[in-house]
C-alpha positions in Angstrom: 10.5 16.9 19.8 9.3 13.6 18.2 5.7 12.1 18.2 4.1 9.5 16.5 0.4 9.6 14.5 -1.5 6.5 13.6 -3.9 7.0 11.1 -6.7 4.6 9.8 -8.6 4.4 6.6 -9.9 0.9 5.8 -10.1 1.6 2.0 -7.3 3.8 0.9 -4.5 1.1 0.7 -6.6 -1.3 -1.0 -7.9 1.2 -3.4 -4.7 2.6 -4.3 -3.1 -0.9 -4.7 -5.9 -2.0 -7.0 -5.6 1.2 -9.2 -1.8 1.0 -9.5 -1.7 -2.7 -10.3 -4.7 -2.4 -12.9 -2.8 0.5 -14.5 0.2 -1.6 -14.6 -1.6 -4.6 -16.1 -3.4 -2.5 -18.7 0.0 -1.8 -20.3 0.5 -5.4 -21.2 -0.3 -6.3 -24.9 -1.7 -9.7 -26.0 -3.7 -10.2 -22.7 -7.4 -10.9 -22.8 -9.9 -9.5 -20.3 -10.0 -12.6 -18.0 -6.2 -12.9 -18.0 -5.9 -9.2 -17.1 -8.4 -9.9 -14.0 -6.4 -12.8 -13.0 -3.1 -10.7 -13.1 -4.6 -7.9 -11.1 -5.8 -10.1 -8.4 -2.6 -12.1 -8.1 -0.5 -8.9 -8.3 -2.9 -7.0 -5.9 -2.2 -9.8 -3.3 1.6 -9.7 -3.7 1.6 -5.9 -3.3 -0.7 -6.0 -0.2 1.7 -8.5 1.2 4.8 -6.2 0.7 2.6 -3.5 2.4 2.2 -5.1 5.6 5.7 -4.1 6.4 4.1 -0.5 7.2 0.2 -1.1 7.5 -1.3 -2.9 10.3 -4.7 -4.8 9.1 -4.2 -3.1 5.6 -5.6 0.1 7.3 -3.5 1.6 10.1 -0.2 3.4 9.4 1.8 5.2 11.7 4.3 8.0 11.0 6.9 9.7 13.2 7.2 13.5 13.0 10.5 15.1 14.1 10.2 18.7 14.5 13.7 19.5 15.1 14.9 17.4 11.9 11.8 18.4 10.1 11.2 15.0 9.1 8.2 12.5 8.9 9.0 8.8 8.4 6.6 5.6 8.3 7.2 3.4 11.1 7.6 -0.1 10.1 5.2 -2.7 11.7 6.5 -5.1 14.2 6.3 -8.6 12.7 
């Protein structure tokens, strides 16, 4: 049997992206705080754009569960 589940959480994706980007930018040397904040914002926007392939409105994600294959995959959003 296959079925789909759509989940909604308005903050999870944005928070995860921001945390991941901030951690990545913190590793950079020779960058002052203002530059870091600019980099975080620029990179956050780029990552959020990539995530649109799987997240609708940056808060809905749908997974398809196949009980026979025992798999769970994220369903791509339609363009």
